[in-house]
NUMIKE-189318 format. One record per residue (C-alpha): chain; residue number from 1; x, y, z; residue in three letters. Coordinates in nm, 3 decimals, decimal comma. Layout:
BEGIN
(atom A NUM (X Y Z) ala) ...
END
This chain:
BEGIN
(atom A 1 (0,000 0,000 0,000) met) (atom A 2 (0,136 0,342 -0,095) ser) (atom A 3 (0,229 0,571 0,192) met) (atom A 4 (0,172 0,884 -0,020) ile) (atom A 5 (-0,147 1,053 0,087) ser) (atom A 6 (-0,363 1,241 -0,162) thr) (atom A 7 (-0,452 1,602 -0,079) pro) (atom A 8 (-0,792 1,663 0,069) asn) (atom A 9 (-0,993 1,863 -0,190) arg) (atom A 10 (-1,304 1,899 0,021) thr) (atom A 11 (-1,195 2,218 0,200) pro) (atom A 12 (-1,111 2,381 -0,134) leu) (atom A 13 (-1,454 2,301 -0,272) arg) (atom A 14 (-1,608 2,446 0,040) arg) (atom A 15 (-1,403 2,761 0,004) arg) (atom A 16 (-1,491 2,815 -0,362) met) (atom A 17 (-1,829 2,988 -0,306) pro) (atom A 18 (-1,662 3,221 -0,058) ile) (atom A 19 (-1,378 3,304 -0,299) leu) (atom A 20 (-1,622 3,369 -0,583) val) (atom A 21 (-1,832 3,597 -0,361) ala) (atom A 22 (-1,526 3,794 -0,255) val) (atom A 23 (-1,415 3,836 -0,617) met) (atom A 24 (-1,759 3,955 -0,726) leu) (atom A 25 (-1,777 4,198 -0,435) leu) (atom A 26 (-1,438 4,342 -0,521) gly) (atom A 27 (-1,541 4,387 -0,884) thr) (atom A 28 (-1,862 4,563 -0,782) thr) (atom A 29 (-1,690 4,798 -0,540) leu) (atom A 30 (-1,416 4,868 -0,791) gly) (atom A 31 (-1,675 4,972 -1,047) gly) (atom A 32 (-1,828 5,220 -0,801) cys) (atom A 33 (-1,498 5,370 -0,698) ala) (atom A 34 (-1,426 5,537 -1,027) gly) (atom A 35 (-1,173 5,493 -1,303) gly) (atom A 36 (-0,810 5,386 -1,298) asp) (atom A 37 (-0,593 5,536 -1,025) phe) (atom A 38 (-0,891 5,711 -0,868) gly) (atom A 39 (-0,975 5,919 -1,176) arg) (atom A 40 (-1,337 6,001 -1,247) thr) (atom A 41 (-1,489 5,764 -1,499) arg) (atom A 42 (-1,564 5,907 -1,843) asn) (atom A 43 (-1,926 5,794 -1,822) asn) (atom A 44 (-1,976 6,009 -1,511) ala) (atom A 45 (-2,016 6,317 -1,731) val) (atom A 46 (-2,189 6,383 -2,061) thr) (atom A 47 (-2,142 6,643 -2,332) asp) (atom A 48 (-2,474 6,810 -2,255) asp) (atom A 49 (-2,462 6,777 -1,875) met) (atom A 50 (-2,504 7,156 -1,839) his) (atom A 51 (-2,779 7,195 -2,097) arg) (atom A 52 (-3,020 7,248 -1,806) trp) (atom A 53 (-2,859 7,588 -1,742) val) (atom A 54 (-3,029 7,732 -2,050) gly) (atom A 55 (-3,354 7,548 -1,985) ile) (atom A 56 (-3,368 7,684 -1,630) glu) (atom A 57 (-3,281 8,035 -1,745) ala) (atom A 58 (-3,565 8,052 -1,998) thr) (atom A 59 (-3,814 7,866 -1,782) gly) (atom A 60 (-3,756 8,106 -1,492) ser) (atom A 61 (-3,895 8,396 -1,699) val) (atom A 62 (-4,179 8,195 -1,849) gly) (atom A 63 (-4,016 8,122 -2,184) leu) (atom A 64 (-3,979 7,789 -2,362) lys) (atom A 65 (-3,630 7,662 -2,435) ser) (atom A 66 (-3,517 7,584 -2,789) ser) (atom A 67 (-3,537 7,237 -2,939) glu) (atom A 68 (-3,225 7,301 -3,146) phe) (atom A 69 (-2,919 7,095 -3,059) gln) (atom A 70 (-2,639 7,286 -2,890) leu) (atom A 71 (-2,348 7,405 -3,098) thr) (atom A 72 (-1,997 7,349 -2,968) asp) (atom A 73 (-1,974 7,711 -2,855) leu) (atom A 74 (-2,317 7,703 -2,688) glu) (atom A 75 (-2,221 7,388 -2,503) arg) (atom A 76 (-1,896 7,551 -2,396) gln) (atom A 77 (-2,088 7,859 -2,280) leu) (atom A 78 (-2,301 7,645 -2,048) arg) (atom A 79 (-2,003 7,447 -1,921) asp) (atom A 80 (-1,816 7,766 -1,837) gln) (atom A 81 (-2,122 7,931 -1,685) ala) (atom A 82 (-2,189 7,660 -1,427) tyr) (atom A 83 (-1,889 7,717 -1,193) pro) (atom A 84 (-1,965 8,090 -1,199) leu) (atom A 85 (-2,334 8,061 -1,108) ile) (atom A 86 (-2,273 7,811 -0,827) glu) (atom A 87 (-2,175 7,997 -0,507) pro) (atom A 88 (-1,815 7,923 -0,402) pro) (atom A 89 (-1,788 7,652 -0,134) his) (atom A 90 (-2,165 7,605 -0,146) ser) (atom A 91 (-2,139 7,236 -0,068) arg) (atom A 92 (-1,877 6,993 0,066) pro) (atom A 93 (-1,629 6,853 -0,185) leu) (atom A 94 (-1,726 6,491 -0,118) trp) (atom A 95 (-2,082 6,562 -0,228) lys) (atom A 96 (-1,955 6,689 -0,561) ser) (atom A 97 (-1,731 6,385 -0,605) val) (atom A 98 (-2,003 6,134 -0,530) phe) (atom A 99 (-2,264 6,284 -0,757) gly) (atom A 100 (-2,477 6,525 -0,554) asp) (atom A 101 (-2,525 6,729 -0,870) tyr) (atom A 102 (-2,838 6,941 -0,845) lys) (atom A 103 (-2,967 7,207 -1,083) pro) (atom A 104 (-2,949 7,563 -0,950) ile) (atom A 105 (-3,249 7,790 -0,978) glu) (atom A 106 (-3,207 8,102 -1,190) ala) (atom A 107 (-3,204 8,430 -0,994) pro) (atom A 108 (-3,534 8,538 -1,149) trp) (atom A 109 (-3,703 8,238 -0,984) arg) (atom A 110 (-3,550 8,290 -0,640) gln) (atom A 111 (-3,751 8,471 -0,374) asn) (atom A 112 (-3,486 8,445 -0,102) val) (atom A 113 (-3,298 8,768 -0,036) val) (atom A 114 (-2,932 8,744 -0,132) phe) (atom A 115 (-2,711 8,712 0,176) asp) (atom A 116 (-2,378 8,875 0,099) arg) (atom A 117 (-2,246 8,777 0,443) thr) (atom A 118 (-2,274 8,399 0,397) ala) (atom A 119 (-1,938 8,351 0,224) tyr) (atom A 120 (-1,749 8,568 0,473) gly) (atom A 121 (-1,906 8,402 0,777) lys) (atom A 122 (-1,812 8,060 0,643) leu) (atom A 123 (-1,458 8,177 0,573) leu) (atom A 124 (-1,415 8,321 0,922) ile) (atom A 125 (-1,591 8,043 1,115) asp) (atom A 126 (-1,408 7,753 0,947) glu) (atom A 127 (-1,098 7,643 1,144) pro) (atom A 128 (-0,770 7,753 0,984) his) (atom A 129 (-0,412 7,696 1,089) arg) (atom A 130 (-0,342 8,069 1,072) ser) (atom A 131 (-0,524 8,390 0,984) his) (atom A 132 (-0,310 8,426 0,672) ser) (atom A 133 (-0,464 8,111 0,528) ser) (atom A 134 (-0,804 8,283 0,532) arg) (atom A 135 (-0,664 8,560 0,316) tyr) (atom A 136 (-0,510 8,295 0,091) ala) (atom A 137 (-0,844 8,118 0,045) val) (atom A 138 (-1,019 8,446 -0,036) leu) (atom A 139 (-0,755 8,548 -0,288) met) (atom A 140 (-0,755 8,204 -0,451) asp) (atom A 141 (-1,134 8,217 -0,490) asp) (atom A 142 (-1,122 8,564 -0,647) val) (atom A 143 (-0,830 8,472 -0,872) arg) (atom A 144 (-1,011 8,157 -0,990) asn) (atom A 145 (-1,322 8,362 -1,069) asp) (atom A 146 (-1,113 8,604 -1,275) ile) (atom A 147 (-0,966 8,319 -1,479) leu) (atom A 148 (-1,303 8,148 -1,522) arg) (atom A 149 (-1,474 8,468 -1,625) phe) (atom A 150 (-1,208 8,550 -1,882) glu) (atom A 151 (-1,277 8,218 -2,054) gly) (atom A 152 (-1,653 8,257 -2,023) phe) (atom A 153 (-1,643 8,614 -2,152) tyr) (atom A 154 (-1,445 8,514 -2,461) ala) (atom A 155 (-1,698 8,242 -2,540) thr) (atom A 156 (-1,993 8,471 -2,468) ala) (atom A 157 (-1,856 8,729 -2,711) met) (atom A 158 (-1,839 8,471 -2,989) arg) (atom A 159 (-2,185 8,331 -2,912) val) (atom A 160 (-2,335 8,683 -2,901) thr) (atom A 161 (-2,181 8,775 -3,236) glu) (atom A 162 (-2,307 8,455 -3,399) leu) (atom A 163 (-2,654 8,514 -3,256) asp) (atom A 164 (-2,657 8,861 -3,417) arg) (atom A 165 (-2,581 8,695 -3,749) lys) (atom A 166 (-2,849 8,432 -3,681) arg) (atom A 167 (-3,106 8,705 -3,615) ala) (atom A 168 (-3,015 8,879 -3,940) ala) (atom A 169 (-3,032 8,552 -4,132) ser) (atom A 170 (-3,392 8,484 -4,028) leu) (atom A 171 (-3,507 8,742 -4,285) lys) (atom A 172 (-3,312 8,574 -4,564) leu) (atom A 173 (-3,387 8,204 -4,514) val) (atom A 174 (-3,624 8,071 -4,776) ser) (atom A 175 (-3,919 7,863 -4,664) gly) (atom A 176 (-3,853 7,925 -4,297) leu) (atom A 177 (-4,096 7,720 -4,090) gln) (atom A 178 (-4,274 7,879 -3,790) pro) (atom A 179 (-4,124 7,625 -3,550) asn) (atom A 180 (-3,776 7,699 -3,685) glu) (atom A 181 (-3,822 8,069 -3,622) arg) (atom A 182 (-3,951 8,001 -3,272) leu) (atom A 183 (-3,659 7,772 -3,188) asp) (atom A 184 (-3,404 8,016 -3,330) ala) (atom A 185 (-3,543 8,304 -3,125) asn) (atom A 186 (-3,570 8,078 -2,819) ala) (atom A 187 (-3,203 7,981 -2,849) arg) (atom A 188 (-3,096 8,345 -2,875) met) (atom A 189 (-3,305 8,427 -2,566) asp) (atom A 190 (-3,152 8,128 -2,390) glu) (atom A 191 (-2,794 8,232 -2,463) asn) (atom A 192 (-2,857 8,593 -2,360) ala) (atom A 193 (-3,021 8,490 -2,032) leu) (atom A 194 (-2,726 8,268 -1,945) ile) (atom A 195 (-2,490 8,563 -1,992) val) (atom A 196 (-2,713 8,782 -1,773) gln) (atom A 197 (-2,727 8,506 -1,512) trp) (atom A 198 (-2,349 8,489 -1,492) val) (atom A 199 (-2,318 8,868 -1,477) glu) (atom A 200 (-2,560 8,890 -1,186) gln) (atom A 201 (-2,393 8,604 -0,999) cys) (atom A 202 (-2,057 8,771 -1,050) leu) (atom A 203 (-2,190 9,094 -0,902) gln) (atom A 204 (-2,307 8,894 -0,602) arg) (atom A 205 (-1,968 8,733 -0,564) arg) (atom A 206 (-1,792 9,069 -0,571) val) (atom A 207 (-2,030 9,195 -0,301) ser) (atom A 208 (-1,964 8,884 -0,089) ser) (atom A 209 (-1,588 8,907 -0,132) tyr) (atom A 210 (-1,586 9,272 -0,027) lys) (atom A 211 (-1,784 9,195 0,287) trp) (atom A 212 (-1,553 8,904 0,371) ala) (atom A 213 (-1,240 9,116 0,328) leu) (atom A 214 (-1,378 9,394 0,546) glu) (atom A 215 (-1,445 9,143 0,826) arg) (atom A 216 (-1,105 8,979 0,786) leu) (atom A 217 (-0,937 9,317 0,831) val) (atom A 218 (-1,126 9,361 1,156) ile) (atom A 219 (-1,070 9,007 1,285) his) (atom A 220 (-0,710 8,963 1,172) ala) (atom A 221 (-0,539 9,270 1,020) pro) (atom A 222 (-0,274 9,181 0,765) asp) (atom A 223 (-0,086 9,361 0,490) asn) (atom A 224 (-0,217 9,097 0,249) thr) (atom A 225 (-0,552 9,274 0,260) ala) (atom A 226 (-0,427 9,530 0,007) ala) (atom A 227 (-0,348 9,258 -0,247) ser) (atom A 228 (-0,687 9,094 -0,187) ala) (atom A 229 (-0,861 9,427 -0,239) asp) (atom A 230 (-0,683 9,477 -0,571) met) (atom A 231 (-0,795 9,134 -0,692) leu) (atom A 232 (-1,158 9,199 -0,593) ile) (atom A 233 (-1,153 9,535 -0,773) asn) (atom A 234 (-1,010 9,365 -1,082) glu) (atom A 235 (-1,294 9,112 -1,079) leu) (atom A 236 (-1,548 9,392 -1,034) ala) (atom A 237 (-1,405 9,593 -1,323) ser) (atom A 238 (-1,416 9,288 -1,550) gln) (atom A 239 (-1,780 9,224 -1,460) ala) (atom A 240 (-1,876 9,588 -1,521) asn) (atom A 241 (-1,694 9,602 -1,853) ala) (atom A 242 (-1,860 9,281 -1,971) ala) (atom A 243 (-2,204 9,408 -1,872) ala) (atom A 244 (-2,156 9,705 -2,102) gly) (atom A 245 (-2,017 9,500 -2,390) thr) (atom A 246 (-2,268 9,218 -2,388) leu) (atom A 247 (-2,575 9,433 -2,337) val) (atom A 248 (-2,865 9,271 -2,517) ser) (atom A 249 (-3,227 9,345 -2,599) ala) (atom A 250 (-3,320 8,989 -2,515) arg) (atom A 251 (-3,548 8,938 -2,211) pro) (atom A 252 (-3,408 8,946 -1,861) gly) (atom A 253 (-3,453 9,097 -1,521) arg) (atom A 254 (-3,200 9,304 -1,328) ala) (atom A 255 (-3,111 9,222 -0,970) leu) (atom A 256 (-2,999 9,449 -0,690) arg) (atom A 257 (-2,711 9,287 -0,510) val) (atom A 258 (-2,650 9,537 -0,232) gly) (atom A 259 (-2,756 9,484 0,125) gly) 
END
């Protein structure tokens, strides 16, 4: 009789369901975690993910949005508008990462009085390692807005110019259908309202930044305040200049941002 014993395969068979379950669980969790090396998966965003910005803008003043597909520039206009219409630090970062993406109501639909103190109170109340870091956060936020608005403004200029040509072309198109005319006018209204929305939100941001800087000077005086004030004034001048350049006869409603 051979003294060599055969391995016992029963424990392995018993462990197989457990191993399979662990592998499936790991695959499922890996799919939820995102892409390779922690990057956001490509299917987490879509080309028209900010199309709702125009729909909300027109709907807030009782107008119907256009059925036309977005051009590349119109899509870019909406993509660049979103970070400027969302208040800075309005929600925790982890909510943004894990998909708490909610449409923002246009200012014409909002009945709540604008609170220019909210940003400054959050900046002052949040724990910081030093008072200088509060100035750094404020200056970074203003600087980022300046860079974002420069890109948005360039796109808005091109969209506005093309819409002027579109309006002129409506008189020359042969066999223009009523629904085509309605959609063309609706898209021009939509684009103009988005520009007005950004302009009004930018005015609100400037007002909030000024209030925050004034309180920082009281709470923790620092020579950095002069640099922060220059940045805020630069943002304000850009917003004012754009408001004069992109003035439009399309429908809209002005907001008062003081208070």
